[in-house]
PATOR-874339 format. One record per atom (N, C-alpha, C): z, x, y. Coordinates in steps of 0.05 Angstrom, whole numbers, padded with zeros to 5 digits, always signed. Example, Ala and Ser with C-alpha at 12.3 -4.5 7.8 and 13.67 -1.06 7.14 Angstrom:
// residues 2
+00156+00264-00114;+00156+00246-00090;+00156+00264-00066;+00142+00257-00045;+00143+00273-00021;+00157+00258+00001;
This chain:
// residues 145
+00012-01086-00580;+00027-01097-00558;+00047-01076-00548;+00061-01063-00566;+00081-01043-00558;+00067-01020-00544;+00044-01012-00553;+00029-00990-00541;+00020-00998-00512;+00012-01023-00509;+00004-01032-00482;+00028-01033-00463;+00051-01042-00473;+00075-01042-00456;+00084-01014-00448;+00082-00994-00466;+00088-00967-00460;+00069-00956-00439;+00044-00964-00440;+00025-00955-00420;+00031-00966-00393;+00038-00992-00392;+00045-01004-00366;+00071-00992-00355;+00091-00988-00372;+00115-00975-00363;+00109-00947-00352;+00092-00932-00366;+00085-00905-00357;+00071-00906-00330;+00054-00925-00326;+00039-00928-00300;+00059-00935-00278;+00078-00953-00284;+00098-00960-00264;+00115-00936-00256;+00124-00921-00276;+00140-00897-00270;+00124-00877-00254;+00099-00873-00260;+00082-00855-00245;+00079-00864-00216;+00076-00890-00212;+00073-00902-00185;+00099-00898-00169;+00122-00903-00182;+00148-00899-00169;+00152-00870-00161;+00145-00851-00179;+00147-00823-00173;+00130-00815-00149;+00105-00825-00149;+00087-00819-00127;+00098-00830-00100;+00108-00855-00101;+00119-00868-00077;+00142-00853-00067;+00161-00845-00084;+00184-00830-00074;+00176-00802-00064;+00156-00790-00076;+00147-00764-00067;+00135-00766-00039;+00119-00787-00035;+00107-00791-00008;+00128-00798+00013;+00147-00815+00006;+00169-00822+00024;+00186-00797+00031;+00191-00781+00011;+00207-00757+00015;+00193-00737+00032;+00167-00734+00030;+00153-00714+00045;+00153-00720+00075;+00156-00746+00082;+00157-00753+00111;+00183-00742+00123;+00204-00737+00108;+00229-00728+00118;+00235-00699+00110;+00216-00686+00097;+00220-00659+00087;+00223-00639+00110;+00238-00619+00106;+00241-00597+00125;+00218-00577+00121;+00208-00567+00142;+00187-00546+00141;+00198-00522+00156;+00201-00499+00141;+00211-00475+00153;+00190-00454+00155;+00192-00438+00176;+00174-00415+00179;+00191-00392+00189;+00188-00369+00178;+00202-00345+00187;+00182-00323+00194;+00189-00308+00215;+00173-00285+00223;+00192-00261+00227;+00183-00238+00217;+00197-00214+00222;+00184-00201+00246;+00197-00202+00269;+00185-00194+00295;+00197-00168+00305;+00181-00152+00319;+00192-00128+00331;+00210-00135+00355;+00233-00122+00356;+00251-00125+00379;+00238-00110+00403;+00237-00123+00425;+00226-00111+00450;+00250-00105+00468;+00256-00080+00472;+00278-00072+00489;+00269-00075+00518;+00280-00095+00532;+00273-00100+00560;+00296-00117+00572;+00312-00104+00588;+00335-00118+00600;+00325-00139+00620;+00339-00160+00622;+00332-00182+00640;+00352-00203+00642;+00345-00225+00654;+00363-00248+00657;+00384-00243+00678;+00399-00264+00684;+00420-00261+00704;+00440-00283+00700;+00464-00279+00710;+00485-00299+00710;+00494-00308+00682;+00508-00330+00681;+00519-00340+00656;+00502-00362+00644;+00480-00369+00657;+00463-00391+00647;+00448-00383+00622;+00429-00399+00614;+00414-00394+00589;+00389-00379+00595;+00383-00357+00583;+00399-00342+00563;+00419-00323+00576;+00420-00321+00602;+00438-00302+00615;+00428-00274+00613;+00444-00254+00618;+00436-00226+00617;+00431-00218+00588;+00409-00204+00584;+00402-00196+00556;+00390-00167+00557;+00390-00155+00533;+00381-00127+00531;+00353-00125+00519;+00343-00147+00508;+00316-00148+00496;+00313-00174+00481;+00289-00177+00468;+00283-00203+00455;+00262-00199+00433;+00259-00221+00418;+00238-00223+00398;+00227-00252+00401;+00201-00254+00405;+00188-00281+00408;+00171-00288+00385;+00174-00313+00376;+00157-00323+00354;+00129-00329+00365;+00109-00326+00347;+00081-00332+00355;+00069-00352+00335;+00048-00366+00343;+00034-00384+00325;+00012-00368+00311;-00005-00382+00295;-00025-00368+00279;-00046-00354+00294;-00049-00360+00320;-00069-00345+00336;-00056-00326+00356;-00030-00322+00353;-00016-00302+00369;-00005-00312+00395;-00006-00338+00401;+00005-00349+00425;+00035-00353+00422;+00049-00351+00444;+00078-00356+00444;+00085-00386+00444;+00066-00403+00448;+00071-00432+00449;+00066-00444+00421;+00086-00455+00409;+00085-00466+00382;+00085-00496+00382;+00067-00508+00367;+00065-00537+00363;+00077-00544+00336;+00098-00562+00336;+00110-00570+00311;+00091-00586+00293;+00097-00588+00267;+00081-00605+00249;+00084-00635+00256;+00065-00651+00246;+00066-00680+00250;+00092-00691+00240;+00102-00712+00252;+00126-00727+00246;+00152-00711+00251;+00151-00690+00266;+00175-00675+00273;+00192-00690+00293;+00218-00690+00288;+00237-00703+00307;+00257-00683+00319;+00260-00659+00306;+00277-00639+00316;+00270-00612+00304;+00280-00591+00316;+00276-00564+00306;+00302-00548+00307;+00304-00528+00291;+00327-00510+00292;+00317-00481+00291;+00322-00466+00313;+00314-00438+00315;+00339-00421+00308;+00335-00402+00291;+00357-00385+00281;+00350-00356+00281;+00370-00340+00290;+00368-00311+00287;+00377-00306+00258;+00358-00300+00240;+00364-00297+00211;+00366-00268+00203;+00369-00250+00222;+00371-00222+00217;+00397-00216+00201;+00394-00200+00180;+00418-00193+00164;+00417-00163+00159;+00439-00152+00150;+00440-00123+00144;+00444-00106+00169;+00451-00082+00165;+00455-00064+00187;+00477-00074+00206;+00477-00064+00230;+00497-00073+00250;+00488-00099+00261;+00505-00120+00258;+00497-00146+00271;+00498-00143+00301;+00482-00159+00314;+00482-00158+00343;+00486-00186+00354;+00498-00188+00377;+00502-00214+00390;+00476-00224+00400;+00469-00249+00393;+00443-00260+00400;+00446-00289+00411;+00426-00296+00426;+00423-00324+00436;+00396-00334+00427;+00396-00357+00413;+00371-00370+00405;+00364-00388+00429;+00339-00386+00438;+00331-00401+00462;+00303-00413+00458;+00301-00439+00465;+00276-00454+00462;+00269-00466+00489;+00244-00463+00497;+00234-00476+00522;+00211-00494+00516;+00212-00519+00526;+00190-00537+00523;+00170-00533+00545;+00144-00530+00538;+00123-00523+00557;+00119-00543+00579;+00117-00569+00572;+00108-00589+00592;+00127-00593+00615;+00154-00589+00611;+00173-00594+00632;+00193-00571+00637;+00191-00550+00621;+00208-00527+00624;+00237-00531+00614;+00243-00553+00601;+00270-00557+00590;+00277-00535+00571;+00302-00525+00573;+00311-00502+00556;+00336-00511+00540;+00336-00502+00515;+00360-00505+00498;+00368-00478+00488;+00394-00471+00490;+00403-00445+00481;+00430-00448+00467;+00436-00430+00448;+00462-00428+00436;+00464-00401+00422;+00488-00394+00415;+00493-00368+00401;+00481-00369+00373;+00462-00350+00367;+00449-00346+00342;+00431-00369+00331;+00437-00394+00338;+00423-00416+00327;+00424-00440+00346;+00401-00454+00350;+00401-00477+00368;+00383-00499+00355;+00393-00524+00356;+00378-00547+00347;+00370-00563+00372;+00346-00573+00372;+00335-00586+00396;+00316-00609+00387;+00313-00630+00404;+00295-00651+00398;+00266-00640+00401;+00248-00649+00383;+00221-00638+00384;+00201-00660+00375;+00176-00656+00383;+00154-00673+00374;+00129-00657+00373;+00110-00665+00357;+00085-00650+00355;+00066-00655+00378;+00075-00670+00398;+00058-00674+00422;+00066-00655+00444;+00085-00637+00439;+00094-00617+00458;+00092-00589+00445;+00093-00569+00462;+00093-00541+00453;+00120-00528+00461;+00129-00509+00445;+00155-00496+00450;+00152-00466+00447;+00167-00451+00465;+00170-00422+00463;+00196-00416+00449;+00196-00400+00428;+00219-00395+00411;+00227-00365+00413;+00250-00360+00424;+00258-00332+00430;+00287-00327+00421;+00291-00303+00409;+00318-00294+00403;+00323-00271+00423;+00344-00274+00440;+00352-00254+00459;+00376-00239+00449;+00375-00212+00451;+00397-00195+00443;+00416-00193+00467;+00442-00197+00462;+00462-00196+00484;+00481-00173+00480;+00478-00157+00459;+00499-00137+00453;+00493-00109+00464;+00514-00094+00465;+00511-00066+00473;+00525-00050+00451;+00512-00032+00437;+00484-00026+00441;+00467-00047+00428;+00443-00051+00439;+00424-00071+00427;+00411-00060+00402;+00395-00077+00389;+00378-00066+00367;+00359-00045+00380;+00348-00028+00364;+00330-00007+00374;+00302-00019+00379;+00288-00007+00397;+00261-00017+00404;+00243-00017+00379;+00230-00039+00373;+00213-00041+00350;+00227-00049+00324;+00254-00050+00324;+00270-00058+00301;+00261-00086+00293;+00257-00091+00267;+00249-00118+00258;+00273-00138+00261;+00266-00161+00274;+00285-00183+00278;+00274-00207+00262;+00289-00219+00245;+00280-00241+00229;+00287-00267+00245;+00266-00281+00253;+00268-00306+00268;+00259-00329+00250;+00274-00351+00249;+00267-00374+00232;+00267-00399+00248;+00246-00416+00244;+00245-00443+00255;+00244-00463+00232;+00261-00483+00233;+00260-00505+00214;+00255-00530+00229;+00233-00544+00221;+00226-00569+00233;+00236-00592+00215;+00248-00612+00227;+00257-00635+00212;+00242-00660+00221;
C-alpha cells in the first residue's frame, strides 16, 4: 500500500512539473543575437525617427531577408544594440512593421508591441561622429516576449 501511494504521489508530482513547464513556456522569452557588419552610409533627416545617421546594421532572418516574423504567442519585442567593448557609439534602435509602416525608435533599445502575424525590420542606426568603421561587427539582439 505504501509503495502504491509513493507511485501515485510521484505521478502527481511529475504531472504538476509538466503542467508548470508547459505554462511557463507560453510566457518564456526568446532571444536571438546577430553580429552584423556595420554599413557606413549616411542618411536620414531631421529630428524624427531615426533622424540623421552615419550608418546602420540590419538583422536578417534565416533566409537572409530583412523582414523578421516573431515566434508564436509573441506579444512584444525588444531590440537592443548589445555592442560592447571598444569605443561606444551613439545608436538608435529602430523597428518598422511591414504591413502598415509603423515605426518605433529609441536610444540603444526599443520595446514595441508585436505579433507573429506581422513582419518587422530591425535596425541599429549609428548616430555618432566618428561612427564605427565600415564592416565593424555590431551585436544586435532581439528578445520576443
